[in-house]
gemmi code that builds the backbone of each chain (N, CA, C; Angstrom):
import gemmi

chains = {
    "A": [
        ("MET", (224.772, 161.137, -16.043), (225.184, 160.494, -17.290), (226.406, 161.202, -17.858)),
        ("LYS", (227.337, 160.414, -18.352), (228.543, 160.960, -18.949), (228.554, 160.495, -20.426)),
        ("GLU", (229.195, 161.339, -21.245), (229.311, 160.957, -22.675), (230.622, 161.396, -23.227)),
        ("PHE", (231.159, 160.526, -24.070), (232.366, 160.993, -24.782), (232.415, 160.352, -26.176)),
        ("SER", (233.141, 161.014, -27.062), (233.271, 160.468, -28.422), (234.728, 160.107, -28.633)),
        ("PHE", (234.915, 159.216, -29.606), (236.281, 158.707, -29.840), (236.390, 158.285, -31.280)),
        ("THR", (237.489, 158.603, -31.892), (237.701, 158.084, -33.287), (238.828, 157.034, -33.243)),
        ("VAL", (238.482, 155.882, -33.772), (239.388, 154.746, -33.745), (240.434, 154.921, -34.800)),
        ("GLY", (241.705, 155.024, -34.385), (242.787, 155.230, -35.287), (243.351, 153.902, -35.843)),
        ("ASP", (243.330, 152.884, -35.033), (243.894, 151.590, -35.377), (243.242, 151.132, -36.678)),
        ("PRO", (244.025, 150.914, -37.728), (243.445, 150.558, -39.047), (242.718, 149.216, -39.042)),
        ("LEU", (243.000, 148.356, -38.050), (242.318, 147.063, -37.977), (240.971, 147.185, -37.243)),
        ("GLY", (240.672, 148.379, -36.715), (239.408, 148.568, -36.009), (239.325, 147.759, -34.735)),
        ("ILE", (238.081, 147.537, -34.260), (237.904, 146.784, -33.026), (237.602, 145.323, -33.349)),
        ("HIS", (238.671, 144.591, -33.557), (238.537, 143.145, -33.863), (238.524, 142.380, -32.539)),
        ("ALA", (238.762, 141.087, -32.579), (238.557, 140.250, -31.425), (239.357, 140.717, -30.194)),
        ("ARG", (240.632, 140.843, -30.347), (241.484, 141.115, -29.166), (241.087, 142.433, -28.514)),
        ("PRO", (241.047, 143.561, -29.304), (240.675, 144.841, -28.613), (239.262, 144.757, -28.033)),
        ("ALA", (238.370, 144.067, -28.711), (237.012, 143.937, -28.169), (237.026, 143.280, -26.834)),
        ("GLY", (237.786, 142.167, -26.688), (237.871, 141.472, -25.441), (238.460, 142.307, -24.308)),
        ("LEU", (239.504, 143.061, -24.669), (240.169, 143.926, -23.647), (239.245, 145.059, -23.271)),
        ("LEU", (238.515, 145.591, -24.262), (237.631, 146.734, -23.971), (236.460, 146.282, -23.062)),
        ("VAL", (235.912, 145.087, -23.333), (234.839, 144.590, -22.526), (235.318, 144.346, -21.116)),
        ("GLN", (236.549, 143.772, -20.972), (237.128, 143.540, -19.685), (237.305, 144.845, -18.909)),
        ("LYS", (237.724, 145.891, -19.634), (237.895, 147.196, -18.994), (236.557, 147.725, -18.497)),
        ("ALA", (235.539, 147.620, -19.397), (234.195, 148.121, -19.018), (233.652, 147.371, -17.820)),
        ("LYS", (233.957, 146.085, -17.724), (233.417, 145.319, -16.599), (234.037, 145.635, -15.283)),
        ("GLU", (235.141, 146.381, -15.295), (235.727, 146.855, -14.007), (234.825, 147.864, -13.322)),
        ("PHE", (233.851, 148.401, -14.031), (233.008, 149.437, -13.492), (231.579, 148.890, -13.358)),
        ("GLU", (230.865, 149.534, -12.410), (229.499, 149.138, -12.205), (228.580, 149.751, -13.217)),
        ("SER", (228.923, 150.888, -13.768), (228.037, 151.633, -14.687), (227.777, 150.840, -15.978)),
        ("ASP", (226.657, 151.249, -16.632), (226.328, 150.656, -17.929), (226.943, 151.571, -18.993)),
        ("PHE", (227.379, 150.952, -20.073), (227.974, 151.696, -21.189), (227.155, 151.366, -22.431)),
        ("THR", (226.763, 152.359, -23.160), (226.215, 152.150, -24.495), (227.072, 152.800, -25.527)),
        ("VAL", (227.583, 151.997, -26.426), (228.468, 152.581, -27.506), (227.642, 152.629, -28.809)),
        ("THR", (227.735, 153.760, -29.454), (227.020, 153.955, -30.710), (228.066, 154.229, -31.817)),
        ("LEU", (227.914, 153.495, -32.915), (228.764, 153.680, -34.052), (228.162, 154.755, -34.947)),
        ("GLN", (228.872, 155.920, -35.083), (228.298, 157.065, -35.760), (227.863, 156.767, -37.209)),
        ("ARG", (228.687, 155.940, -37.871), (228.485, 155.647, -39.313), (227.105, 155.097, -39.638)),
        ("ASN", (226.550, 154.290, -38.718), (225.248, 153.685, -39.027), (224.272, 153.685, -37.874)),
        ("GLY", (224.657, 154.282, -36.751), (223.756, 154.361, -35.635), (223.544, 153.109, -34.840)),
        ("LYS", (224.260, 152.044, -35.189), (224.134, 150.783, -34.404), (224.698, 150.951, -33.018)),
        ("CYS", (224.070, 150.387, -31.990), (224.572, 150.517, -30.662), (224.722, 149.158, -29.970)),
        ("ALA", (225.497, 149.156, -28.944), (225.781, 147.916, -28.217), (226.202, 148.245, -26.803)),
        ("SER", (225.997, 147.289, -25.899), (226.528, 147.382, -24.562), (228.032, 147.085, -24.614)),
        ("LEU", (228.807, 147.905, -23.986), (230.286, 147.687, -23.951), (230.640, 146.508, -23.090)),
        ("LYS", (229.640, 145.896, -22.398), (229.985, 144.757, -21.518), (229.664, 143.413, -22.207)),
        ("ARG", (229.196, 143.448, -23.409), (228.866, 142.222, -24.145), (229.803, 142.063, -25.325)),
        ("LEU", (230.634, 141.054, -25.244), (231.655, 140.819, -26.265), (231.138, 140.736, -27.677)),
        ("LEU", (230.089, 139.853, -27.845), (229.563, 139.644, -29.218), (228.950, 140.920, -29.752)),
        ("ALA", (228.279, 141.672, -28.835), (227.679, 142.916, -29.296), (228.714, 143.953, -29.780)),
        ("VAL", (229.806, 144.025, -28.993), (230.870, 144.968, -29.346), (231.505, 144.559, -30.660)),
        ("MET", (231.808, 143.229, -30.818), (232.384, 142.759, -32.050), (231.420, 142.920, -33.210)),
        ("GLY", (230.120, 142.760, -32.908), (229.070, 142.829, -33.925), (228.900, 144.222, -34.533)),
        ("LEU", (229.403, 145.249, -33.843), (229.318, 146.616, -34.371), (230.182, 146.705, -35.616)),
        ("GLY", (231.290, 145.954, -35.669), (232.180, 146.004, -36.801), (232.853, 147.350, -36.949)),
        ("VAL", (233.351, 147.864, -35.846), (234.034, 149.216, -35.872), (235.351, 149.091, -36.627)),
        ("LYS", (235.486, 149.936, -37.630), (236.713, 149.898, -38.495), (237.598, 151.055, -38.173)),
        ("GLY", (238.818, 151.003, -38.606), (239.767, 152.135, -38.417), (239.171, 153.391, -39.083)),
        ("GLY", (239.197, 154.510, -38.320), (238.636, 155.773, -38.844), (237.213, 156.005, -38.385)),
        ("ASP", (236.515, 155.014, -37.848), (235.176, 155.186, -37.400), (235.124, 155.990, -36.088)),
        ("SER", (234.084, 156.774, -35.990), (233.826, 157.486, -34.721), (232.755, 156.790, -33.932)),
        ("ILE", (232.992, 156.689, -32.645), (231.976, 156.055, -31.747), (231.647, 157.044, -30.608)),
        ("THR", (230.467, 156.918, -30.125), (230.038, 157.745, -28.959), (229.736, 156.728, -27.852)),
        ("VAL", (230.178, 157.048, -26.633), (229.914, 156.184, -25.475), (229.154, 156.943, -24.428)),
        ("LEU", (228.000, 156.398, -24.049), (227.168, 156.908, -22.985), (227.426, 156.070, -21.719)),
        ("VAL", (227.654, 156.699, -20.645), (227.929, 155.962, -19.399), (226.973, 156.403, -18.342)),
        ("GLN", (226.327, 155.413, -17.708), (225.316, 155.693, -16.704), (225.434, 154.770, -15.502)),
        ("GLY", (225.515, 155.353, -14.320), (225.622, 154.543, -13.133), (226.342, 155.245, -12.005)),
        ("LYS", (226.409, 154.580, -10.886), (227.045, 155.176, -9.675), (228.462, 155.718, -9.897)),
        ("ASP", (229.216, 154.885, -10.614), (230.655, 155.277, -10.771), (230.893, 155.858, -12.206)),
        ("GLU", (229.863, 156.563, -12.760), (229.986, 156.947, -14.183), (231.154, 157.865, -14.500)),
        ("ALA", (231.503, 158.722, -13.575), (232.603, 159.652, -13.788), (233.903, 158.912, -13.996)),
        ("ALA", (234.184, 158.015, -13.056), (235.399, 157.201, -13.057), (235.356, 156.260, -14.259)),
        ("ALA", (234.177, 155.718, -14.534), (233.990, 154.741, -15.612), (234.244, 155.390, -16.986)),
        ("ALA", (233.699, 156.562, -17.144), (233.869, 157.253, -18.439), (235.377, 157.563, -18.640)),
        ("GLN", (235.924, 158.091, -17.593), (237.321, 158.476, -17.676), (238.249, 157.228, -17.891)),
        ("GLY", (237.938, 156.166, -17.174), (238.768, 154.983, -17.317), (238.713, 154.379, -18.706)),
        ("VAL", (237.531, 154.290, -19.258), (237.384, 153.651, -20.544), (237.907, 154.591, -21.652)),
        ("GLU", (237.679, 155.898, -21.561), (238.204, 156.829, -22.559), (239.701, 156.791, -22.584)),
        ("GLN", (240.260, 156.747, -21.374), (241.738, 156.666, -21.252), (242.253, 155.392, -21.957)),
        ("TRP", (241.601, 154.255, -21.658), (241.981, 152.990, -22.244), (241.939, 153.069, -23.789)),
        ("MET", (240.856, 153.671, -24.289), (240.758, 153.792, -25.736), (241.881, 154.604, -26.331)),
        ("LYS", (242.240, 155.720, -25.644), (243.328, 156.553, -26.126), (244.636, 155.779, -26.158)),
        ("GLU", (244.806, 154.936, -25.169), (246.085, 154.217, -25.077), (246.119, 153.012, -26.054)),
        ("ASN", (244.973, 152.455, -26.421), (244.946, 151.212, -27.118), (244.305, 151.214, -28.511)),
        ("LEU", (243.549, 152.225, -28.801), (242.818, 152.237, -30.105), (243.064, 153.482, -30.908)),
        ("ALA", (243.831, 154.392, -30.418), (244.043, 155.681, -31.101), (244.925, 155.467, -32.338)),
    ],
    "B": [
        ("MET", (207.499, 124.227, -15.145), (208.626, 125.155, -15.359), (208.416, 126.414, -14.537)),
        ("GLY", (209.349, 126.724, -13.674), (209.203, 127.931, -12.835), (209.464, 129.223, -13.592)),
        ("LEU", (209.115, 130.315, -12.975), (209.254, 131.579, -13.635), (210.717, 131.868, -14.001)),
        ("LYS", (211.612, 131.487, -13.053), (213.039, 131.709, -13.271), (213.577, 130.811, -14.340)),
        ("ALA", (212.936, 129.692, -14.517), (213.495, 128.692, -15.399), (213.272, 129.077, -16.900)),
        ("SER", (212.413, 130.022, -17.146), (212.246, 130.387, -18.558), (212.221, 131.882, -18.738)),
        ("ILE", (213.349, 132.375, -19.087), (213.479, 133.811, -19.243), (213.754, 134.121, -20.662)),
        ("LYS", (212.954, 135.003, -21.221), (213.211, 135.391, -22.595), (214.406, 136.375, -22.593)),
        ("GLY", (215.414, 136.036, -23.295), (216.616, 136.913, -23.319), (216.434, 138.105, -24.218)),
        ("LEU", (217.458, 138.920, -24.259), (217.462, 140.183, -25.004), (217.128, 139.929, -26.478)),
        ("PHE", (217.605, 138.826, -26.996), (217.469, 138.539, -28.409), (216.425, 137.440, -28.680)),
        ("GLY", (215.516, 137.310, -27.749), (214.430, 136.298, -27.915), (214.933, 134.901, -27.725)),
        ("THR", (216.038, 134.736, -27.033), (216.553, 133.419, -26.800), (215.965, 132.858, -25.542)),
        ("SER", (215.907, 131.550, -25.396), (215.395, 130.971, -24.135), (216.579, 130.578, -23.276)),
        ("LYS", (216.549, 130.963, -22.030), (217.666, 130.726, -21.159), (217.207, 129.954, -19.928)),
        ("LYS", (217.291, 128.582, -20.090), (216.844, 127.731, -19.054), (217.985, 127.244, -18.177)),
        ("VAL", (217.829, 127.490, -16.867), (218.829, 127.079, -15.946), (219.052, 125.549, -15.993)),
        ("GLY", (220.311, 125.143, -16.000), (220.559, 123.711, -16.010), (220.590, 123.097, -17.366)),
        ("GLU", (220.097, 123.814, -18.382), (220.049, 123.221, -19.712), (221.475, 122.939, -20.208)),
        ("ARG", (221.594, 121.820, -20.863), (222.876, 121.335, -21.287), (223.013, 121.635, -22.801)),
        ("VAL", (224.137, 122.189, -23.172), (224.439, 122.485, -24.604), (225.746, 121.823, -24.933)),
        ("VAL", (225.754, 121.001, -25.967), (226.974, 120.353, -26.424), (227.489, 121.025, -27.662)),
        ("LEU", (228.795, 121.387, -27.644), (229.398, 121.952, -28.870), (230.296, 120.898, -29.460)),
        ("TYR", (230.237, 120.795, -30.792), (230.972, 119.771, -31.520), (232.208, 120.385, -32.196)),
        ("ALA", (233.230, 119.635, -32.272), (234.490, 120.165, -32.840), (234.267, 120.756, -34.209)),
        ("PRO", (234.635, 122.037, -34.431), (234.364, 122.663, -35.716), (235.344, 122.272, -36.796)),
        ("VAL", (236.418, 121.558, -36.392), (237.425, 121.167, -37.370), (238.202, 120.016, -36.721)),
        ("ALA", (238.714, 119.136, -37.558), (239.546, 118.064, -37.064), (240.899, 118.629, -36.677)),
        ("GLY", (241.584, 118.031, -35.667), (242.903, 118.499, -35.282), (243.287, 118.102, -33.902)),
        ("GLN", (244.209, 118.810, -33.357), (244.707, 118.512, -31.983), (244.057, 119.523, -31.018)),
        ("VAL", (243.498, 119.005, -29.933), (242.913, 119.872, -28.882), (244.042, 120.586, -28.162)),
        ("VAL", (243.938, 121.912, -28.003), (244.919, 122.689, -27.285), (244.158, 123.380, -26.126)),
        ("PRO", (244.618, 123.154, -24.874), (243.953, 123.861, -23.792), (244.067, 125.354, -24.029)),
        ("LEU", (242.982, 126.064, -23.655), (242.968, 127.488, -23.980), (244.191, 128.271, -23.397)),
        ("HIS", (244.551, 127.896, -22.179), (245.648, 128.662, -21.533), (246.973, 128.461, -22.249)),
        ("GLN", (247.074, 127.500, -23.162), (248.288, 127.284, -23.923), (248.336, 128.041, -25.241)),
        ("VAL", (247.229, 128.712, -25.553), (247.171, 129.464, -26.792), (248.110, 130.658, -26.729)),
        ("LYS", (248.857, 130.889, -27.829), (249.927, 131.923, -27.764), (249.364, 133.298, -28.146)),
        ("ASP", (248.319, 133.614, -27.451), (247.737, 134.979, -27.509), (247.067, 135.154, -26.160)),
        ("GLU", (247.599, 136.107, -25.382), (247.129, 136.104, -23.972), (245.679, 136.560, -23.841)),
        ("THR", (245.121, 137.213, -24.831), (243.730, 137.575, -24.792), (242.862, 136.322, -24.722)),
        ("PHE", (243.266, 135.319, -25.510), (242.578, 133.996, -25.433), (243.053, 133.220, -24.208)),
        ("ALA", (244.373, 133.169, -24.019), (244.926, 132.273, -22.977), (244.408, 132.674, -21.589)),
        ("LYS", (244.219, 133.981, -21.367), (243.760, 134.424, -20.045), (242.263, 134.442, -19.956)),
        ("GLY", (241.579, 134.002, -21.018), (240.105, 133.908, -20.985), (239.423, 135.294, -21.099)),
        ("ILE", (240.155, 136.310, -21.610), (239.552, 137.629, -21.717), (238.421, 137.657, -22.732)),
        ("LEU", (238.517, 136.788, -23.720), (237.432, 136.631, -24.708), (236.426, 135.582, -24.347)),
        ("GLY", (236.588, 135.031, -23.114), (235.671, 133.930, -22.678), (236.392, 132.647, -22.565)),
        ("ASP", (235.799, 131.698, -21.830), (236.356, 130.398, -21.620), (236.062, 129.520, -22.815)),
        ("GLY", (236.898, 128.524, -23.016), (236.656, 127.583, -24.140), (237.838, 126.666, -24.338)),
        ("VAL", (238.148, 126.420, -25.592), (239.183, 125.442, -25.946), (239.717, 125.846, -27.323)),
        ("ALA", (240.837, 125.283, -27.717), (241.328, 125.574, -29.086), (241.673, 124.274, -29.784)),
        ("ILE", (241.758, 124.389, -31.109), (242.093, 123.220, -31.968), (243.195, 123.675, -32.932)),
        ("LEU", (244.216, 122.855, -33.022), (245.202, 123.054, -34.098), (244.697, 122.254, -35.282)),
        ("PRO", (244.214, 122.928, -36.316), (243.474, 122.228, -37.377), (244.336, 121.330, -38.263)),
        ("THR", (243.791, 120.215, -38.705), (244.401, 119.386, -39.738), (243.538, 119.331, -40.972)),
        ("GLU", (242.499, 120.153, -41.003), (241.631, 120.302, -42.177), (241.471, 121.760, -42.505)),
        ("ASN", (240.778, 122.093, -43.575), (240.707, 123.472, -44.041), (239.307, 124.028, -44.039)),
        ("GLU", (238.413, 123.421, -43.312), (237.053, 123.951, -43.238), (236.605, 124.095, -41.800)),
        ("LEU", (236.114, 125.291, -41.433), (235.579, 125.520, -40.119), (234.050, 125.296, -40.175)),
        ("LEU", (233.573, 124.372, -39.357), (232.161, 124.004, -39.378), (231.434, 124.602, -38.171)),
        ("ALA", (230.121, 124.717, -38.298), (229.322, 125.168, -37.158), (229.387, 124.092, -36.038)),
        ("PRO", (229.706, 124.519, -34.800), (229.846, 123.534, -33.746), (228.475, 123.234, -33.066)),
        ("VAL", (227.451, 123.913, -33.564), (226.111, 123.832, -32.925), (225.113, 124.548, -33.866)),
        ("ASP", (223.817, 124.268, -33.724), (222.877, 125.059, -34.464), (222.877, 126.473, -33.910)),
        ("ALA", (222.961, 127.452, -34.773), (223.101, 128.823, -34.275), (222.857, 129.877, -35.360)),
        ("ARG", (222.762, 131.085, -34.925), (222.636, 132.233, -35.868), (223.967, 132.846, -36.015)),
        ("VAL", (224.324, 133.244, -37.226), (225.625, 133.916, -37.492), (225.437, 135.377, -37.076)),
        ("GLU", (226.189, 135.769, -36.055), (226.076, 137.133, -35.563), (226.974, 138.125, -36.339)),
        ("GLN", (228.189, 137.641, -36.584), (229.151, 138.579, -37.224), (230.209, 137.750, -38.008)),
        ("VAL", (230.462, 138.243, -39.211), (231.573, 137.775, -39.983), (232.465, 138.916, -40.246)),
        ("PHE", (233.709, 138.828, -39.954), (234.621, 139.905, -40.188), (234.944, 140.078, -41.649)),
        ("ASP", (235.254, 141.328, -42.100), (235.665, 141.527, -43.530), (236.797, 140.627, -43.849)),
        ("SER", (237.689, 140.393, -42.905), (238.864, 139.595, -43.154), (238.560, 138.115, -43.025)),
        ("ALA", (237.363, 137.727, -42.738), (236.866, 136.314, -42.730), (237.690, 135.348, -41.920)),
        ("HIS", (238.455, 135.856, -40.970), (239.282, 134.970, -40.142), (238.553, 134.548, -38.852)),
        ("ALA", (237.398, 135.158, -38.595), (236.691, 134.886, -37.342), (235.237, 134.986, -37.628)),
        ("VAL", (234.456, 134.315, -36.749), (233.008, 134.365, -36.900), (232.426, 134.256, -35.500)),
        ("THR", (231.325, 134.977, -35.259), (230.614, 134.833, -34.006), (229.229, 134.271, -34.298)),
        ("LEU", (228.749, 133.432, -33.349), (227.444, 132.753, -33.497), (226.713, 132.891, -32.210)),
        ("CYS", (225.392, 132.896, -32.246), (224.591, 132.822, -31.026), (223.570, 131.739, -31.118)),
        ("THR", (223.469, 130.858, -30.166), (222.475, 129.754, -30.244), (221.152, 130.246, -29.717)),
        ("GLN", (220.136, 129.451, -29.951), (218.829, 129.698, -29.469), (218.794, 129.794, -27.910)),
        ("ASP", (219.713, 129.069, -27.274), (219.821, 129.089, -25.822), (220.651, 130.207, -25.272)),
        ("GLY", (221.096, 131.100, -26.191), (221.876, 132.277, -25.730), (223.322, 132.011, -25.474)),
        ("VAL", (223.871, 130.956, -26.078), (225.294, 130.721, -25.977), (225.983, 131.556, -27.074)),
        ("GLU", (226.873, 132.465, -26.659), (227.546, 133.398, -27.612), (228.932, 132.808, -27.890)),
        ("LEU", (229.170, 132.463, -29.153), (230.416, 131.783, -29.514), (231.263, 132.668, -30.408)),
        ("LEU", (232.581, 132.569, -30.192), (233.544, 133.180, -31.069), (234.537, 132.108, -31.538)),
        ("MET", (234.733, 132.016, -32.838), (235.786, 131.133, -33.373), (236.689, 131.989, -34.150)),
        ("HIS", (237.972, 131.782, -33.922), (238.984, 132.674, -34.481), (240.098, 131.789, -35.083)),
        ("ILE", (240.225, 131.824, -36.402), (241.152, 130.899, -37.049), (242.538, 131.537, -37.004)),
        ("GLY", (243.398, 130.921, -36.244), (244.802, 131.434, -36.144), (244.931, 132.582, -35.215)),
        ("ILE", (246.198, 132.907, -34.939), (246.529, 133.980, -34.031), (247.066, 135.172, -34.864)),
        ("ASP", (246.526, 136.344, -34.595), (246.911, 137.604, -35.290), (246.571, 137.586, -36.766)),
        ("THR", (245.698, 136.691, -37.211), (245.421, 136.473, -38.611), (244.554, 137.603, -39.178)),
        ("VAL", (244.073, 138.539, -38.360), (243.369, 139.703, -38.817), (244.310, 140.491, -39.759)),
        ("GLU", (245.634, 140.331, -39.486), (246.638, 141.042, -40.301), (246.724, 140.542, -41.729)),
        ("LEU", (246.141, 139.329, -42.005), (246.161, 138.820, -43.380), (245.144, 139.484, -44.297)),
        ("GLY", (244.268, 140.275, -43.689), (243.287, 141.027, -44.467), (242.389, 140.199, -45.359)),
        ("GLY", (242.092, 139.008, -44.969), (241.215, 138.131, -45.716), (241.870, 137.163, -46.670)),
        ("ARG", (243.202, 137.304, -46.867), (243.875, 136.355, -47.712), (243.832, 134.967, -47.088)),
        ("TYR", (243.610, 133.970, -47.898), (243.495, 132.493, -47.453), (242.267, 132.190, -46.665)),
        ("PHE", (241.295, 133.136, -46.593), (240.041, 132.838, -45.911), (238.864, 133.156, -46.854)),
        ("ASP", (237.909, 132.260, -46.833), (236.735, 132.415, -47.661), (235.516, 132.094, -46.814)),
        ("CYS", (234.723, 133.143, -46.534), (233.546, 132.922, -45.699), (232.363, 132.420, -46.475)),
        ("CYS", (231.717, 131.423, -45.965), (230.668, 130.750, -46.705), (229.270, 131.073, -46.202)),
        ("VAL", (229.174, 131.958, -45.220), (227.865, 132.254, -44.597), (227.705, 133.768, -44.506)),
        ("LYS", (226.446, 134.168, -44.366), (226.122, 135.617, -44.240), (225.669, 135.928, -42.827)),
        ("MET", (225.889, 137.157, -42.397), (225.400, 137.574, -41.123), (223.888, 137.425, -41.040)),
        ("GLY", (223.442, 136.896, -39.856), (222.001, 136.695, -39.685), (221.498, 135.336, -40.105)),
        ("ALA", (222.287, 134.629, -40.837), (221.867, 133.309, -41.274), (221.835, 132.286, -40.155)),
        ("TRP", (220.853, 131.375, -40.229), (220.873, 130.294, -39.238), (221.623, 129.116, -39.868)),
        ("VAL", (222.513, 128.536, -39.083), (223.277, 127.400, -39.561), (223.060, 126.212, -38.695)),
        ("LYS", (223.220, 125.014, -39.287), (223.054, 123.769, -38.541), (224.447, 123.255, -38.190)),
        ("THR", (224.521, 122.451, -37.158), (225.771, 121.789, -36.758), (226.426, 121.113, -37.984)),
        ("GLY", (227.680, 121.419, -38.251), (228.344, 120.776, -39.352), (228.339, 121.597, -40.642)),
        ("ASP", (227.540, 122.670, -40.683), (227.558, 123.486, -41.892), (228.938, 124.184, -42.012)),
        ("VAL", (229.401, 124.319, -43.228), (230.721, 124.993, -43.476), (230.549, 126.509, -43.243)),
        ("LEU", (231.330, 127.065, -42.385), (231.293, 128.533, -42.108), (232.395, 129.245, -42.885)),
        ("ILE", (233.630, 128.767, -42.752), (234.776, 129.431, -43.381), (235.681, 128.351, -43.981)),
        ("ARG", (236.113, 128.549, -45.233), (237.178, 127.697, -45.806), (238.474, 128.486, -45.711)),
        ("PHE", (239.558, 127.820, -45.380), (240.814, 128.512, -45.222), (241.939, 127.593, -45.677)),
        ("ASP", (243.069, 128.229, -45.917), (244.245, 127.501, -46.416), (245.299, 127.448, -45.328)),
        ("ARG", (245.238, 126.428, -44.495), (246.102, 126.431, -43.269), (247.577, 126.339, -43.626)),
        ("GLU", (247.930, 125.691, -44.725), (249.343, 125.594, -45.093), (249.828, 126.998, -45.445)),
        ("ALA", (249.059, 127.745, -46.257), (249.484, 129.073, -46.692), (249.571, 130.028, -45.487)),
        ("ILE", (248.604, 129.903, -44.546), (248.603, 130.736, -43.394), (249.830, 130.477, -42.545)),
        ("ALA", (250.173, 129.193, -42.397), (251.359, 128.791, -41.646), (252.636, 129.258, -42.339)),
        ("LYS", (252.607, 129.182, -43.667), (253.767, 129.597, -44.424), (254.080, 131.120, -44.243)),
        ("GLU", (253.006, 131.872, -44.050), (253.164, 133.324, -43.819), (253.697, 133.590, -42.404)),
        ("GLY", (253.865, 132.515, -41.640), (254.435, 132.693, -40.266), (253.374, 132.739, -39.159)),
        ("TYR", (252.136, 132.467, -39.461), (251.122, 132.563, -38.436), (250.797, 131.198, -37.835)),
        ("ASP", (250.530, 131.216, -36.521), (250.099, 130.054, -35.793), (248.604, 129.842, -36.116)),
        ("VAL", (248.265, 128.656, -36.600), (246.899, 128.398, -37.078), (245.945, 127.910, -35.997)),
        ("THR", (246.436, 127.819, -34.771), (245.595, 127.392, -33.658), (244.322, 128.209, -33.619)),
        ("THR", (243.216, 127.487, -33.501), (241.862, 128.093, -33.642), (241.069, 127.979, -32.349)),
        ("PRO", (241.024, 129.099, -31.603), (240.217, 129.068, -30.372), (238.714, 129.075, -30.630)),
        ("LEU", (238.007, 128.345, -29.791), (236.532, 128.337, -29.777), (236.159, 128.788, -28.378)),
        ("VAL", (235.663, 130.003, -28.234), (235.375, 130.472, -26.877), (233.907, 130.911, -26.777)),
        ("VAL", (233.374, 130.871, -25.551), (232.046, 131.310, -25.259), (232.168, 132.718, -24.645)),
        ("GLY", (231.688, 133.736, -25.357), (231.872, 135.121, -24.938), (231.190, 135.381, -23.628)),
        ("ASN", (230.059, 134.699, -23.364), (229.358, 134.904, -22.067), (229.504, 133.622, -21.203)),
        ("SER", (230.773, 133.138, -21.168), (231.010, 131.895, -20.451), (230.714, 131.984, -18.908)),
        ("GLU", (230.648, 133.230, -18.392), (230.331, 133.370, -16.953), (228.930, 132.903, -16.675)),
        ("GLU", (228.091, 132.720, -17.695), (226.708, 132.273, -17.485), (226.631, 130.717, -17.440)),
        ("PHE", (227.798, 130.050, -17.708), (227.703, 128.596, -17.847), (228.768, 127.861, -17.050)),
        ("GLU", (228.495, 126.608, -16.681), (229.550, 125.752, -16.242), (230.051, 125.030, -17.462)),
        ("MET", (231.340, 124.828, -17.637), (231.862, 124.341, -18.885), (232.828, 123.215, -18.641)),
        ("ALA", (232.791, 122.203, -19.504), (233.768, 121.113, -19.419), (234.251, 120.814, -20.806)),
        ("VAL", (235.583, 120.675, -20.928), (236.190, 120.236, -22.224), (236.114, 118.691, -22.197)),
        ("VAL", (235.425, 118.137, -23.190), (235.138, 116.716, -23.142), (235.959, 115.910, -24.164)),
        ("SER", (236.890, 116.553, -24.852), (237.803, 115.845, -25.803), (239.233, 116.261, -25.508)),
        ("GLN", (240.135, 115.321, -25.718), (241.573, 115.608, -25.585), (242.320, 114.987, -26.743)),
        ("GLY", (243.568, 115.448, -26.953), (244.353, 114.833, -27.996), (243.803, 115.184, -29.377)),
        ("SER", (243.720, 114.163, -30.268), (243.247, 114.490, -31.598), (241.741, 114.293, -31.651)),
        ("VAL", (241.046, 115.192, -32.329), (239.597, 115.114, -32.526), (239.256, 115.091, -33.977)),
        ("LYS", (238.107, 114.495, -34.265), (237.579, 114.572, -35.604), (236.478, 115.684, -35.576)),
        ("GLU", (236.277, 116.300, -36.730), (235.177, 117.291, -36.790), (233.878, 116.615, -36.405)),
        ("GLY", (233.076, 117.327, -35.664), (231.737, 116.788, -35.258), (231.782, 115.937, -34.000)),
        ("GLN", (232.941, 115.775, -33.407), (233.076, 115.076, -32.159), (232.771, 116.009, -31.007)),
        ("PRO", (232.016, 115.609, -29.953), (231.727, 116.582, -28.869), (233.039, 117.118, -28.272)),
        ("ILE", (233.074, 118.380, -28.060), (234.312, 118.977, -27.501), (234.080, 119.790, -26.260)),
        ("LEU", (232.939, 120.478, -26.162), (232.636, 121.254, -24.974), (231.189, 120.957, -24.519)),
        ("GLU", (231.022, 120.875, -23.228), (229.696, 120.740, -22.673), (229.448, 121.910, -21.767)),
        ("LEU", (228.299, 122.557, -21.985), (227.921, 123.708, -21.145), (226.628, 123.422, -20.407)),
        ("ARG", (226.520, 124.033, -19.195), (225.343, 123.910, -18.434), (225.049, 125.341, -17.897)),
        ("ARG", (223.882, 125.841, -18.166), (223.572, 127.220, -17.696), (223.438, 127.240, -16.212)),
        ("LYS", (224.116, 128.257, -15.640), (224.116, 128.424, -14.173), (222.863, 129.095, -13.700)),
        ("GLU", (222.637, 128.956, -12.427), (221.513, 129.676, -11.712), (221.693, 131.193, -11.871)),
        ("GLY", (220.612, 131.881, -12.013), (220.624, 133.378, -11.929), (221.091, 134.045, -13.106)),
    ],
}
model = gemmi.Model(1)
for chain_id, residues in chains.items():
    chain = gemmi.Chain(chain_id)
    for i, (resn, *xyz) in enumerate(residues, 1):
        res = gemmi.Residue()
        res.name, res.seqid = resn, gemmi.SeqId(i, " ")
        for name, pos in zip(("N", "CA", "C"), xyz):
            atom = gemmi.Atom()
            atom.name, atom.element = name, gemmi.Element(name[0])
            atom.pos, atom.b_iso = gemmi.Position(*pos), 0.0
            res.add_atom(atom)
        chain.add_residue(res)
    model.add_chain(chain)
structure = gemmi.Structure()
structure.add_model(model)
structure.setup_entities()
């Protein structure tokens, strides 16, 4: 299992477009991702668009991502990198 | 009914293979093929397959009986989930998250069950357009990989006219 935390810098948070791109990125990997919003403990699968949008992640929120599966090392690294490039 | 034909989904939804779901136009306007939407996240189907409408009215209606999953603070978009597990996203305009809720008034609460034709969001399309935003409104199915989908309206549509037909795939 791999885990990383991330603080969303984008003031608009994870709205439709970033949610779609994030889910697309997560689906490149076989591993399962569980994202937890620190503010209220709500969690969602990173591979389900409505679940990710339903978290309502706002700018400044911190999230934790748990990654589990065969390709978890590459998956965690790939998604964390994507977040740094697109949501920081 | 076989074992596979009735699977209780994650949210207690029933997911029957072959079941047909019709979605009705949420607003009157011109049908725009999704790939022509001027936002590549929608155009490339990254948010799911579906269709868009360039509205000629100012009310977004429920396209099907469903539960309201999420309303954004900025009230420009709404997500719904039907009893059959169809996950819908409707997004009024392109980049309209930037308006921060101006010209949008959400009429429903998260978790509410709505009926086809119920008003979800009232918006001022002239004002949104005047601010320089494209008001094209995509209607996409977030889990469209689970369905076969056909766009059943073209040209101009009235609200409540069938616009998408879905059939749940095997497996």
